[in-house]
MARBA-550674 format. One record per residue (C-alpha): residue in three letters; y, z, x. Coordinates in steps of 0.2 Angstrom, whole numbers, plus 5000, padded with zeros to 4 digits. Example, Ala and Ser with C-alpha at 12.3 -4.5 7.8 and 13.67 -1.06 7.14 Angstrom:
! residues 2
ALA497850395062
SER499550365068
//
This chain:
! residues 324
MET499950005000
ARG501250055014
ASP500849885023
ARG501249785008
ARG502949885005
LEU503349835024
LEU502949655021
LEU504049645005
GLN505449725015
SER505249605029
LEU505249455017
THR506749515008
MET507749535025
CYS507249365031
ALA507849295014
LEU509649365015
PRO510249255029
MET509549105021
SER510349145005
TRP512049175014
ALA511949015025
HIS511548915009
ALA513148995001
GLN514148945016
VAL513548765015
THR513948744996
PHE515648814998
PRO516748784988
SER515648794973
LYS516948754960
ALA518748704959
LEU520048794970
ARG521848844966
ILE523248864978
VAL524548974970
VAL526348924976
PRO527849044974
PHE529048904973
GLY529448764960
ALA528848594960
GLY529648464971
GLY530248574986
VAL529548575004
ALA528248715001
ASP527548624986
LEU527548454993
THR526648525009
ALA525348614998
ARG524948464987
ALA524748355003
VAL523548475010
ALA522648504993
GLN522348324990
LYS521548295007
LEU520448455005
SER519848404987
GLU519348234995
ASN518348315009
TRP517548444998
GLY517248344982
GLN518048484972
ALA519748494963
VAL521048584973
VAL522448624960
VAL524248674964
ASP524848814953
ASN526748844954
ARG527249024952
PRO529049044956
GLY530149194954
ALA530349374960
GLY530449324979
GLY528649264978
ILE528049434971
VAL527349354955
ALA526249234965
GLY525749364978
GLU525149484966
LEU524049354956
VAL523149304972
ALA523049484978
LYS522149524962
SER521049384961
ALA519149374965
PRO518949374985
ASP517749224985
GLY518949094993
HIS519348994978
THR521049064974
LEU522349054989
LEU524049094992
LEU525448975000
MET526249105011
SER527949085018
ASN529349165027
GLY529749255010
THR528049345012
ALA528649435028
VAL530349455022
SER529749545006
ALA528949685016
GLY530749745022
LEU531749675007
PHE530849764993
LYS530649954991
SER528949934984
LEU527849794981
PRO526149774970
PHE525349714985
ASN525349745004
PRO525749585013
ARG524549625027
THR523049715020
ASP522949635003
PHE522849455010
ALA521649375022
PRO522649255033
ILE521749075035
SER522948955044
LEU524648905046
LEU525148735038
GLY526748685045
LEU528448735053
PHE530148665047
ASP531848675055
ILE533348775050
ALA534948695055
ILE536748735059
VAL537948615051
VAL539848605050
PRO540948485039
GLU541148315047
SER543048345048
SER542748505059
PRO543548505076
HIS541948575083
LYS540948425090
THR539548535098
LEU538548695095
ALA539148765111
ASP540948725107
TRP540748805090
VAL539948965097
SER541348975111
PHE542748975098
GLY541849105087
ARG541749225102
ALA543649185107
HIS544249205090
PRO543249345081
GLY543349355063
GLN543949165061
LEU542349095056
ASN541249115041
ILE539549045038
GLY538748985021
THR536949015017
ILE535949035001
ASN535649204992
ILE535549365001
GLY533849405008
SER533349225009
THR532649155026
GLN534249055029
HIS535349215026
LEU534349315037
ALA534249175051
GLY536149175050
GLU536249365051
LEU535049355067
PHE536149215075
ARG537749305072
SER537049455080
GLN536149385095
ALA537649255098
ASN538949395098
LEU539949325084
VAL541149415073
ALA540949305058
GLN540749335039
ILE539249275031
ILE539549205013
PRO537949185001
TYR537849054987
ASN536649044973
GLY535848874980
THR535848734993
PRO537048614983
ALA538348754982
VAL538248785000
ILE538548595003
ASN539948584991
ALA540748734999
LEU540548665016
ARG541248495011
GLY542648575002
GLY543148675017
GLN542748845010
ILE541648885024
ASP541648835042
ALA539748815044
ALA538148825035
VAL536348885040
GLU535148785029
ILE533448705030
LEU533648535038
GLY532648435026
PRO533848445011
LEU535348415023
LYS534748245030
PRO535648135017
GLN537248225019
ILE537048205038
SER536648025038
ALA538147995026
LYS539148085038
ALA539748215025
VAL539148355037
ARG538848355055
LEU537248435062
LEU537648545078
GLY535948615081
VAL534248695075
MET533448865077
GLY531748825082
ALA530848815099
SER531048635102
ARG532248485097
PRO531748385082
LYS530648235086
ASP531648115075
LEU533348195082
PRO533048225101
GLN534848225104
VAL535148385093
PRO535048545104
VAL534148705099
VAL535048875099
ARG533948935113
GLU534848805125
LEU536348905124
PRO536749045137
GLY535949215133
LEU534949145118
SER533449085127
ASN532249195116
PHE532949135100
ASP531649045090
VAL531749035070
SER530848915060
SER530348905041
TRP528448905039
ASN527048895027
ALA525248955027
LEU523748985018
ALA522949155014
ALA521549215003
PRO521349384994
GLY521049525006
LYS519249555004
THR518649375006
PRO517149365018
LYS517549315035
ALA516349165034
VAL517249105021
VAL518949125029
ASP518349045044
ARG517648895035
LEU519248875026
SER520248895042
ALA519248755051
ASP519348635037
VAL521248655035
ALA521348635055
LYS520448465052
VAL521448405039
LEU523048445049
ALA522548355064
GLU522348195055
PRO523748075060
GLU524048015042
MET524348205037
VAL525448225052
GLN526448085047
ARG526448125028
LEU527148305032
ALA528348235044
GLY529148145029
PHE529448315021
ASN530248365038
VAL528748475042
GLN527848485058
ALA526048495054
LYS525348655063
ALA523648745061
SER523048915068
THR521649035068
PRO521649175055
ALA522049295070
GLN523449195076
LEU524249185059
ALA523949385057
GLN524949395073
TRP526249275067
LEU526449375051
ASP526549545058
ALA527949485071
ASP528949405056
ILE528849565046
GLN529449665060
ARG530849535065
TRP531449525047
SER531349705044
ASP532349745059
VAL533649615054
ILE533849675035
GLN534149855042
LYS535349805055
ALA536349705043
GLY536449845030
ILE535549745017
PRO535049855002
GLN533249854998
GLN532949794980
//
């Protein structure tokens, strides 16, 4: 009898790895959903849809984009955090995920423990622009004027607590500028204020500004990321200025799953996303949205998120922005 029990236990133990291996091979077993904390038509939405379409083709399963804008990404984040941890419901993470940790007094989820990072999707530039009529022709000239004339420059951004607003605060601090930051309720309002002369410069995502730049309505002085834009190699980055060699701010998008999703599923998702982002067709498609395709491992994304949470929490505190 004892020998029979031992045999049954051995057979059961042998069957478990085979069953799990089979589950891995058949993942995904049903349609997937990518919850996007922004409305349709924006950079994040377009990026998610491009990646979702290719993943769907590769997997033979539908990958649906579910737009859930509002409340600084809290609605989308809570929905995913409370979803079944089986890899079939994913969150489009962004800078906003990191910002929310320092901006809100309390959240219905923990940005680090309630999500399992999968992979970065892409980076996109944040630009510094001035009116075309501005006497400042270069970023170095504009910064030099601001330092020599404290309080005489102002910078427009979208709403308080946005990535653009916090990037402006960080730039102002690290560039040693005494300048007022004026928040507006959206990109069109920022552009109108810039063109109308109500503000001296603006900090905004580069993509939406390109038509204005091409029409010579505004002048692009520089971008805030690690390297010059590939399609605008003549445009400097902030870190080229003296004393700002460590400055590096880009907007980003990434994918994450609910926190308790099995590591094997997360690794499978990460590998498949990396494969999609490496395809020349996808690189070119995302470039059309002014997004630089960039994959990462789950561990690299976790480190990225940790660093961004710390950075923006420090900026929020130093700028005296009240928690919401």
